[in-house]
C-alpha positions in Angstrom: 63.4 -4.4 -14.5 62.8 -5.4 -10.8 59.7 -3.3 -10.9 58.4 -5.2 -13.9 59.1 -8.5 -12.2 57.3 -7.4 -9.0 54.3 -6.1 -11.0 54.0 -9.3 -13.0 54.3 -11.5 -10.0 51.7 -9.5 -8.1 49.2 -9.7 -11.0 49.8 -13.4 -11.6 49.5 -14.2 -8.0 46.2 -12.4 -8.0 45.0 -14.9 -10.6 44.7 -17.4 -7.7 41.6 -15.5 -6.8 40.3 -16.2 -10.2 40.2 -19.8 -9.4 37.2 -19.0 -7.2 33.9 -18.0 -8.8 32.6 -14.5 -9.1 31.0 -13.0 -6.0 27.4 -13.9 -7.0 25.5 -17.0 -6.5 24.7 -19.1 -9.5 21.6 -21.2 -9.5 20.5 -23.2 -12.3 18.0 -25.8 -13.5 19.8 -29.1 -13.8 20.5 -30.8 -17.1 18.6 -34.1 -17.2 19.4 -36.9 -19.5 17.3 -39.7 -21.0 18.6 -43.2 -21.2 20.4 -42.5 -24.4 22.0 -39.5 -22.8 20.3 -36.8 -24.8 19.7 -33.5 -23.1 16.0 -33.1 -22.2 16.2 -29.9 -20.2 18.5 -26.9 -20.7 20.1 -25.2 -17.7 19.0 -21.6 -17.2 21.3 -19.9 -14.7 20.3 -16.8 -12.9 22.2 -14.7 -10.4 21.4 -13.3 -7.0 23.5 -11.6 -4.3 25.3 -14.0 -2.0 26.7 -13.6 1.5 30.3 -14.3 2.4 29.2 -17.5 4.1 27.9 -19.1 0.9 29.7 -22.4 0.3 31.9 -22.7 -2.8 29.7 -25.5 -4.1 26.7 -23.3 -4.0 28.4 -20.6 -5.9 29.0 -22.7 -9.0 26.7 -24.0 -11.7 25.9 -27.6 -10.8 25.6 -29.9 -13.9 24.5 -33.5 -14.0 26.6 -35.2 -16.7 25.9 -38.6 -18.3 27.6 -41.5 -16.5 29.7 -42.3 -19.5 31.6 -40.0 -21.8 32.2 -42.7 -24.5 29.4 -45.1 -25.3 29.4 -48.2 -27.4 27.5 -46.4 -30.2 30.2 -43.7 -30.2 32.7 -46.2 -31.6 33.8 -45.1 -35.0 34.1 -47.5 -37.9 37.6 -47.9 -39.2 38.4 -45.5 -42.1 40.0 -46.8 -45.3 42.9 -44.9 -46.9 41.1 -45.4 -50.3 41.9 -42.8 -52.9 44.0 -40.6 -50.5 47.5 -40.4 -51.7 49.9 -39.5 -48.9 53.0 -40.0 -51.0 56.2 -39.0 -49.2 54.4 -36.8 -46.7 54.9 -37.6 -43.0 51.9 -39.1 -41.1 51.3 -36.8 -38.1 48.7 -37.4 -35.4 47.5 -34.5 -33.3 45.2 -34.9 -30.3 42.8 -32.0 -29.5 43.0 -30.9 -33.1 39.5 -29.4 -33.5 40.3 -26.1 -31.6 43.0 -23.8 -30.3 46.6 -24.8 -30.3 46.0 -28.2 -31.9 43.9 -26.9 -34.7 46.4 -24.1 -35.6 49.2 -26.7 -35.5 47.2 -29.0 -37.8 46.6 -26.2 -40.2 50.2 -25.1 -40.2 51.5 -28.6 -40.9 48.9 -29.4 -43.5 49.9 -26.3 -45.5 53.6 -27.2 -45.7 52.9 -30.1 -48.1 55.2 -32.2 -45.9 52.6 -33.7 -43.6 49.4 -35.7 -43.8 47.5 -34.8 -40.6 45.3 -37.2 -38.5 43.1 -34.9 -36.5 42.2 -36.9 -33.4 39.1 -35.2 -32.0 36.2 -35.8 -29.6 33.7 -34.4 -32.1 34.5 -35.6 -35.7 31.9 -33.4 -37.4 33.3 -30.3 -35.6 36.8 -31.3 -36.7 35.7 -31.5 -40.3 34.0 -28.2 -40.2 36.9 -26.3 -38.6 39.4 -27.9 -41.0 37.5 -26.3 -43.8 37.3 -23.0 -42.0 41.0 -23.0 -41.6 41.4 -23.7 -45.4 43.3 -26.9 -44.8 44.1 -28.4 -48.3 41.9 -31.3 -49.3 43.6 -34.6 -49.0 45.9 -33.2 -46.4 44.1 -34.5 -43.4 41.6 -36.9 -42.0 39.5 -36.5 -38.8 39.2 -39.5 -36.4 37.3 -40.1 -33.2 39.3 -40.0 -30.0 37.9 -39.4 -26.5 40.8 -39.3 -24.1 38.4 -39.5 -21.1 37.9 -43.2 -22.0 40.8 -45.7 -22.2 38.5 -47.9 -24.4 38.2 -45.0 -26.9 42.0 -44.7 -26.9 42.3 -48.3 -27.8 39.6 -48.0 -30.5 41.4 -45.0 -32.0 44.7 -46.9 -32.2 42.9 -49.8 -33.8 41.2 -47.6 -36.4 44.4 -45.6 -37.0 46.3 -48.8 -37.8 43.5 -50.0 -40.1 43.5 -46.6 -41.9 47.3 -46.4 -42.4 47.9 -50.1 -43.0 51.6 -50.9 -43.0 52.7 -47.3 -43.1 54.1 -46.2 -39.7 53.2 -43.0 -37.9 55.9 -40.4 -38.2 54.8 -37.9 -35.5 52.6 -37.9 -32.5 51.6 -34.6 -30.9 49.8 -35.0 -27.5 48.1 -31.6 -27.2 44.5 -32.1 -25.9 43.9 -30.9 -22.3 41.2 -29.8 -19.9 41.5 -27.2 -17.2 38.9 -26.9 -14.4 40.1 -24.3 -12.0 36.7 -23.3 -10.6 35.1 -26.7 -10.1 34.4 -27.3 -6.4 34.2 -31.0 -6.9 36.0 -33.3 -9.3 34.5 -34.6 -12.5 35.5 -38.2 -13.5 36.4 -40.0 -16.7 34.8 -43.2 -17.8 37.6 -45.1 -16.0 37.1 -43.2 -12.7 40.1 -40.8 -13.0 39.7 -37.1 -12.1 39.3 -35.5 -15.5 42.3 -33.3 -15.6 44.7 -36.1 -14.8 42.7 -38.7 -16.7 42.5 -36.8 -20.0 45.7 -34.8 -19.9 48.0 -37.6 -18.6 46.5 -41.1 -18.4 44.8 -41.0 -21.8 47.9 -39.8 -23.5 50.1 -42.1 -21.5 48.3 -45.1 -22.9 48.2 -43.7 -26.4 51.9 -43.1 -26.6 52.7 -46.6 -25.3 50.4 -48.2 -27.8 52.1 -46.4 -30.7 55.8 -46.6 -29.8 56.5 -49.9 -31.6 54.7 -48.7 -34.8 56.6 -45.4 -34.7 60.0 -47.2 -34.3 59.6 -48.3 -37.9 59.7 -44.7 -39.1 62.7 -42.6 -39.8 63.1 -39.4 -37.7 60.0 -40.2 -35.7 59.0 -37.7 -33.0 56.6 -37.6 -30.1 55.8 -34.2 -28.5 53.7 -33.9 -25.3 52.7 -30.3 -24.7 53.9 -29.1 -21.4 53.3 -25.9 -19.4 55.1 -23.1 -17.6 52.7 -23.7 -14.8 54.1 -27.2 -14.1 57.6 -25.9 -13.7 58.3 -24.3 -10.3 61.5 -22.6 -11.5 59.3 -20.1 -13.4 57.2 -17.1 -12.2 54.1 -18.7 -13.6 54.8 -22.0 -11.9 56.6 -21.0 -8.8 54.9 -17.8 -7.6 51.3 -18.4 -8.8 49.3 -20.4 -6.2 48.9 -23.3 -6.2 52.2 -24.9 -7.1 52.4 -28.3 -8.8 53.3 -31.0 -6.3 52.9 -34.7 -6.8 54.0 -35.4 -3.2 54.9 -39.1 -3.0 52.2 -40.0 -5.4 50.0 -41.2 -2.6 46.9 -40.8 -4.8 48.5 -42.9 -7.6 49.4 -45.5 -5.0 45.8 -45.8 -4.1 44.8 -46.4 -7.7 44.1 -42.7 -8.8 40.5 -43.5 -9.2 37.3 -42.2 -7.6 37.1 -41.0 -4.9 40.9 -40.3 -5.1 41.1 -37.0 -7.1 44.7 -35.8 -6.6 48.1 -37.3 -7.4 49.2 -36.6 -3.9 46.0 -38.0 -2.3 44.9 -34.6 -0.9 41.5 -33.0 -1.4 40.6 -31.9 -4.9 41.9 -28.5 -6.1 41.1 -27.9 -9.8 43.9 -25.5 -10.6 46.5 -27.8 -9.0 45.1 -30.9 -10.7 45.9 -29.3 -14.1 49.4 -28.4 -13.0 50.1 -31.8 -11.6 48.9 -33.4 -14.9 51.4 -31.2 -16.8 54.2 -32.4 -14.5 53.2 -36.0 -15.3 53.2 -35.1 -19.0 56.8 -33.8 -18.9 58.0 -36.6 -16.7 56.5 -39.1 -19.2 58.6 -37.5 -21.9 61.8 -38.0 -19.8 60.9 -41.6 -19.1 60.1 -42.3 -22.7 63.5 -41.0 -23.7 65.3 -42.9 -21.0 63.5 -46.2 -21.8 63.1 -46.2 -25.6 65.0 -43.5 -27.4 68.2 -45.5 -27.8 66.5 -48.6 -29.2 63.8 -46.9 -31.3 65.4 -43.7 -32.5 62.2 -41.8 -31.6 62.8 -38.3 -30.4 60.7 -37.5 -27.3 60.2 -33.9 -26.4 57.9 -31.4 -24.6 57.3 -27.7 -25.3 55.7 -24.6 -24.0 54.4 -22.4 -26.8 54.1 -19.2 -24.8 51.1 -17.6 -23.0 48.1 -18.1 -25.3 46.0 -15.8 -23.1 42.9 -16.2 -25.1 42.8 -19.9 -25.2 39.6 -21.8 -24.4 41.4 -23.3 -21.4 40.6 -20.1 -19.6 36.8 -20.3 -20.4 36.1 -21.2 -16.7 37.9 -18.1 -15.4 35.9 -15.2 -14.1 35.0 -12.5 -16.8 37.3 -9.8 -15.5 40.2 -12.2 -15.7 39.5 -13.3 -19.3 39.3 -9.6 -20.3 42.3 -8.3 -18.3 44.8 -11.2 -18.7 45.4 -10.9 -22.5 45.9 -7.1 -22.1 48.3 -7.7 -19.2 50.3 -10.3 -21.1 50.4 -8.1 -24.2 51.3 -4.7 -22.7 53.0 -5.4 -19.3 54.9 -8.6 -19.6 55.1 -9.0 -23.4 54.5 -12.7 -22.9 51.4 -12.8 -25.1 51.4 -15.2 -28.1 48.6 -15.4 -30.6 47.0 -18.7 -31.4 48.3 -18.8 -35.0 51.9 -18.2 -33.9 51.6 -20.8 -31.0 50.3 -23.4 -33.5 53.3 -22.7 -35.8 55.6 -23.2 -32.8 54.1 -26.6 -32.0 54.4 -27.5 -35.7 58.0 -26.5 -35.7 58.9 -29.1 -33.0 57.9 -32.0 -35.3 58.9 -30.3 -38.6 62.1 -28.4 -38.1 65.4 -30.5 -38.5 66.9 -28.7 -35.5 64.2 -30.1 -33.2 65.1 -33.7 -33.8 66.9 -33.9 -30.5 65.3 -36.1 -27.8 64.6 -35.3 -24.1 64.2 -31.6 -24.7 61.8 -29.0 -23.3 61.4 -26.5 -26.2 60.7 -22.8 -25.5 61.0 -19.5 -27.3 62.8 -16.4 -26.0 60.3 -14.0 -27.4 59.4 -10.5 -26.3 58.4 -11.3 -22.7 59.8 -9.0 -20.1 59.1 -10.8 -16.8 57.3 -14.1 -17.1 59.8 -16.9 -17.2 63.3 -17.6 -16.0 66.1 -15.0 -16.2 69.5 -16.1 -17.5 72.9 -14.6 -16.7 72.8 -12.6 -20.0 69.7 -10.8 -18.8 67.5 -12.3 -21.4 64.2 -14.1 -20.6 64.2 -17.9 -20.8 61.0 -19.8 -21.2 58.9 -16.7 -21.3 57.6 -17.5 -24.7 56.6 -14.0 -25.8 55.8 -13.4 -29.5 58.8 -13.6 -31.8 62.3 -14.7 -30.7 64.1 -18.0 -31.3 63.5 -21.6 -30.2 65.9 -22.9 -27.5 66.3 -25.8 -25.1 64.8 -24.8 -21.9 65.5 -26.1 -18.4 62.8 -27.9 -16.4 62.4 -27.7 -12.6 64.2 -30.1 -10.3 60.8 -31.6 -9.5 60.1 -32.4 -13.1 63.5 -33.9 -13.5 63.3 -36.0 -10.4 64.1 -39.4 -11.9 63.0 -41.4 -8.8 59.5 -39.8 -8.8 59.3 -40.1 -12.6 60.0 -43.8 -12.5 57.4 -44.3 -9.8 54.9 -42.2 -11.7 55.5 -44.4 -14.8 55.0 -47.7 -13.0 51.9 -46.5 -11.2 50.4 -45.1 -14.5 50.9 -48.5 -16.2 49.0 -50.1 -13.3 46.2 -47.4 -13.2 45.7 -47.7 -17.0 45.3 -51.5 -16.6 48.1 -52.1 -19.1 49.4 -55.6 -19.7 52.6 -56.9 -21.3 50.8 -56.8 -24.6 50.2 -53.1 -24.3 53.8 -52.1 -23.4 56.3 -51.4 -26.2 58.2 -54.5 -27.4 61.2 -52.2 -28.1 64.3 -52.9 -26.0 64.2 -50.8 -22.9 67.3 -49.1 -21.7 68.4 -49.8 -18.1 
């Protein structure tokens, strides 16, 4: 068993090298955009040998992006419920529902007959297409525009959602969408000036949840789940031994506004892999603060979860080719921590559908077939490893995630960074 743990830790630690690009220089023609942000020239990368003195920036594809992710013409007209009959089904909103974990969760919930799913996606047409590919029943879902990289888009989405559903409250909100940029040498920014990992994964969802708390308080058995990650918990192999570790510091970056040129929560230089992990810590802290502030007065259950290692998720698309090929094999046959996309989607769906998951302030995990990746309990069984199979249980988060003082500070600074006013904050009575 010790040998398994050592081998797993060694392999996972080696993944830190995968944060850097492959040992070849990538050069490319740049994307150029017209005034309406349409691509006029397609990048054509080619590879040449590079010396060990080549800078990191020179080793990565450089891409010029449009100044704005979300433009006025992108604003979607409010949909009307019209002939759709939701009946007694629960109204469930899922962000990032056009691919991966979110899509598989949406498909699982739609097929139960107990949920009407609002697929909140960046690309509405893609969302419609993949819903059909997944054989989601007609009249079991609607696709709505949401660009979490724009706080204005978040506000527009909430406005359209309320217009669509009318007086009917939202029953469940699943904050799943995320970006991961481990190989970027320089930060990319959201429309509001946030580094994208923190801006999309945390700030966008932070505003979204706050804008929907009062509405959800009108629903019976309402649940909010913000997807967490093993990488954000330093009491795990994946989060504690794999460089870099999540660390918000004293939130020096947030204190300075968390906007360009400030890229990291701790105010230090940009590190893409750490930016993602830090955003996941903020996600899990947000759950704890939501519970502390609003669970008692609203009855809403706030939780986080880790579905297991989805080794073939699109989140790893920026990893080097050898890693993308070796990592799924390693997780399947060495650690046993591998979870397929369909099973992961079913696990996320379980958190808002299963009666036993109605408890608030819980970090849900599954004690599946993983042998090494996770925490080890006194009974010798893995905890938080999330391998395929097994049963759901209440996992323990790291001391850093459960640090109430830092969580409270993170909350207040996030309110300020998002430009939220008293009008935006929940009117529900806040617990002391």
